[in-house]
C-alpha angles and dihedrals in degrees: 000000000000127000103195119203107176119187097228145358092262089072089075092141085087089072092053091053092047094050093045095055119092102169103059146047114252127198125188121200115192143137119260095217128081115265143169123289126233130215108288097213097095094045096092090059091043089055098044100037101025094240139040142180117258103223095192090066100034135088120228120253131018111348129221091212135021118209118191134181136193122200130004105288094049088047091057092048092047092050090053092047093050091049091053094045094050090050098046099034108027090165092068114091111217133194114201122195139165128224110215095179120035091199087067088073094062125087128259134275093029089053110037093194096050122134111265115242094256094053092042090054093046091055103035102024123215106267106013117114112250131203115196121190112199137174093226136067107302091219092064093053091044088055091054091052093043089057086060090052092254113129120122102048097045119083113188123196126183145109112358114196113211113248118262110277092242096052098099091044091049092052093047103039110022109109117237128233126276113276087232088072092063093043089053093049092048092052098039095049100030094241105190103164097274104083129097120233131192119214122193120195135020100347095248089124097037097062098060091040092056091076091056102048141044099243138005124199108202116194125190131165098229134055091226092058091050092049091051088054095047094054099062090038090057092044091054095043093245109158104163098081122100109205112209132178112227142091143235093273093068102038094118091056098048098082093234122177122234114279136202094219139015112202130189138157129198089340089086093073090062092056137081090255098195095051094041092054091048090052092046090053086070092052107039116085119242092255094044137086149211111246121201115189117190145131090264131251121299108286095023093101137014106258124228114266092239091060090068091048090053090048090052093051092046092049091047093056104025105028132248097296116087111234121225120176108310093338141039135273135218130177116267115268091229131051116245089241091060093051091048093047093066095041133082084265094064099131096090131189123183127205125181136199130179114238130185115215116179115244099236099049092042091052093049091051095054119098091222097050107025118126091260092055093049122080117245116256116276092250092054116120090234096054104027113144118219115245092246094050132079130228130202092208109117117246113258089230089067095053121117115273121270118254115275113257088227095057127099111299098211150343130184147133133215108216122201121195121183144169106230103177132018116254 
């Protein structure tokens, strides 16, 4: 696969290469508006190697700083930055280069068209700080570099997607898991403070596990989710968690060390379960497991009566589709057990604990019913309707009734599914 990021429209030879290839997937990232052109001399190397130095912006000899761009808008910004730096700090030697193919940054053999080590070192050096401006998610590019063993000296900037609106509410209000879960994991897998654990998702599982193991690597797709995990970790004095931006789709390229356990909660239903479990089979130690903690699939348990009331109110005001971030959410078509049964983690054990979340906090923590997913009241200053206008928002007086105070307070189950021995 190639991910082409040419610096300008004059580098149209990329299109010819893309259209001529029949054995690969090609992506092209470029701006749709007219822009400046850059000297064409380095383009041959950009096309053949995937990246090249731009001599017209670079000093000769060993640089103090390496600035790299990928795609046209970052190239324009980088050119302006280099011009300012050379004017304000002429003593700093700069090497400027452009990456024409982001896949060249990854390691072989996962990325067949990756830069070989000699070329990578010639371009990026071995100990010089590097700033890379990209049009994609920085976490994805960091993962490519981490798989090469490059982490501390590379700083990647790029598109930063705002965190999901419900992220702060999730972190504040979502109930945790029963302490018995962690006691069971500690006993079942002999956790004695020396093991490494991988956590995928919001970090709600990673924080309690940190006291039981030597190191936790917590991976989440959004900066906001990572920040909401770092805050309570700092408040509790937890220092053995590495917070990394990434997702299940790029696990093989992240350079992760083997782990005793991989733990995740509801995040699993957002993933390609089959592929994720195949990738985790390469990371989880032979005596380890994948642990999925969730409320179970629809029909596994009898839901609390107040859950249906909340669903009725949500449907009344927001429609039948459950909102999640900028899209919608539906329950997975398959049970987690069925996905595990055909994976390398097919020896499944299930443990259950009752838990008692309160209705109001649980509702506020859900992506489909958090305050940011719910319209403001009709008399709010931000949504007030003029007297001579009409609104299609239902009247609050017609909403479903609130749950009876005398009804059941809660019901719920934390379900843990794990592969205990390889098949």
